[in-house]
N, C-alpha and C positions, 0 to 999 in steps of 0.2 A: 504493500500500500504506500502511495506517495506521501511523504511527510508534508505537514502544513508549512506554508511559506508566509509568515506574518507580514513581511515587507510588501507582498503583493496586495494585501488588504488595503494598504494606503494607496497603492497604484490604482486599484479598482475604484476606490472611493473617489479619488481625484477625477477619474474618467467619467464616473457616473453622476457625480454631484451636479454638474451644470444642467442635467436633464430634470432637476428638481423643479425648474420653472414650468416644464410641461405638466408635471404632476399637479403643481399648485394652480395652474391655469385651468386644468380639467376640473379640479375641486371647486374653484371659484365659479366656473360656468354651471356646474351641477348644483351648487348651493343656491345660486341666483334663480335658475329655472325651477329646480326641484322645490326650493323654499316657497316660491310663488304658487306652484301647484299645490303644495302642502297646505298653504294658507287657505286656498279655495276649498280643499277637502275638509279642513278643520271647520271652516265656516259652515259647510254643508252638514257636517256631523252635529254641529251645535244648533242648527236651524230647527224650526218647528215643522218644516216640510219633511214628512216621512219618506217621500220618494227620493229627495236629495240625500237625506241621511242614509237611506238604504244603498243608494248608488255609491256613496263615499265609503261606507262600511265594506261593501263588496269589493271595491277597488283595492282598498288597503289589505283586506284579507287575502285576495288572490295574489297580489304583488308580493306580499311577505311570505307566501308559500313557495315562490319560485326561486331556486338557487340563482345567485348572481350570474354565474357563468352560463347557465341555461338561458336566462333572459338576454344576455349579451349576444349569444349565438342566434337566438330567435330574431332579435333586432337586426343583427348584421346580415344574416342570410334571408330573413323573412321580408323585411321592408322592401329591398330591391326587387324581390320576386313579385310581391304584391303590386308594387307600382308599375312593374314591367307589363303586367296584364292590362294596364290602362295606357300603355305606350309611353310611359315615363321612365327614363333611365337615370339612376343615381349611382351607377356602378363606379363612376369616377369621383364620387364624393369622398371627402377626407374621412379617415377613420375616426377622427376626433368627433365628427357628427354622430356616429353610431355609439361611441363611448358616452358622450354627453347625454344622448337620448336615453340610453339604458340606465345610467346611474341617476339621472334626474327622476325617472320613474320610481326607482328603488328609494331614493332619498325622499321623494315626496310622500311616500307611504309612511316612512319613519317620522317625518316632520309633522304629518297630520296628527299623529298620536301625541307627539311632544307638545304641539300647540294646544290641542284639545285639553289634555290633562293639566297643562299650565293655566289655561283660562279657567277651568273648573275648580282649580285650587284656591282661587280668590273668593273670599266670602262675598256672596251676593248682597249681603246687607250693606257692604261698603258702597257698592254701586247704587243701591236704592237710596242710601243716605246722601250720596253726592247729587243724585237727581232731585231729591227733596230740598236740597240746599240751593237749588236754582241752576245747577250745571246742566248743559245739554248732554245728550247721549254720547256725543263725540268727546266732549270735555271730560266726562266721567271716565270714559275708556282711556283717554290719553293721560290724564293726571292720576287716576286711581288704579284702574285695572291693569293697564299695560305695563307700568313699571314693576308691579308685583309679579305679574305673569312671566315677564322676561326673566326676572331673577330666578323664578322657579324652573324655567325652561333651560337656562344656560348649562347646567351640568349634563342634562340629557342631550342638549345640542352638541356639546363637546364630545360626548360618547358617539353621537351620530357622525360627527366629522372624522373621528378616528376610524370608525367602521368604514366610512366612505373611502378614506385613504387606503385602507387595507384591501377592500374589495376592488378599488380602482387598479390595483396591481394586476388584476386579471386581464386588463386591456391589452397586454402584450400578446395574448393568445390570438388576437386578430391583426397583429402587426403594428400596434401602436408603440412608438419608441418614447416611452416615458422613463422613469427611473428603473422600473423592473424590466422594461423592454431593452434598455441599454445594457443592463446586466446580462440578460440572456444573449444579446449580440456579442458581448465580450467573451462569454463562455464558448459561443460558437466559433469566434475568431481564434480562440486558443485551443480549438478542437477538443473541448471538454476538460482541458487542464485548468487548474486554479478555480474550479467550480466552487469549492467550499469557501475559499478566500473571497470570491466575488459575492457569495450569499451573505457572508459575515459583513462585508461592506454595505450591502443592501440593508441588512438588519440595522446597522448603525445609522444609516440615513433615515430609515423609517422611525427609528427611535428618536432622532433629533426632531423630526417633523411632529411626532406625538408630543414631545416636551414643549415645542413651540405652540402647538394648539392649546395645551393645558395652561401654559403661561399666559397667553393672550386672553383666554376665557376667564382665567383666574383674576387677571387685572380688571376685566370688565365687571366681574362679580364684586370685587372690592369697591370699585367706584359706585356701583349701584347701591351697595350697602351703606356707603357714606352718605349718598343722597337721601336714602330712606331715613337715616339717623337725623339728618338736618331737618327733614320734613317733620319728624316726630318731635323735635325740639322747638319747632316753630321757626326754624331758620330758613 
């Protein structure tokens, strides 16, 4: 068995790290699109319209039951085939399109539950008291409900981001060259050599990304808690 070469871990790390921008861009696009869809789904879940609530519940249930890689392949191979039947060709589309589409669907289902549970965690009496004091529905939501709901949602949002980052590594299976994709290319160029060292470098990069996510979300939580204390003290 070939001995481990620790020095190549650094070599692989340096070669892979620049592709972190692709991973972050993919995450940003997914959070923007998936978060918006998740907001619509959460609103439907919380609405008094039973049809909308049922549609949202079904969507979330179905999506959460499908493994990420299965949905990725369905989107990657299925959408072009479906559109081709209407004479529309997207075979030349960027792989980024299919990755963003897939993980936006997955992320939206997760965020729908995060947003719903966060909203429901806020005591309804506070909203009613705000309305009774003369606030409009929007003012009550912006000043009373939203700050508390966001504070509750942040830890679960951070978990969803980390999960998205890890699931996003599957995008190399359709040829996307992100962090994981570059790692796989390196292993291929080395004809399978230094595979363990490359995977250790990948693990370090994902670990750094996770720490970054936790740090940023943690700082936001601290700022929100300070704001809540100021409000409580009348400042």
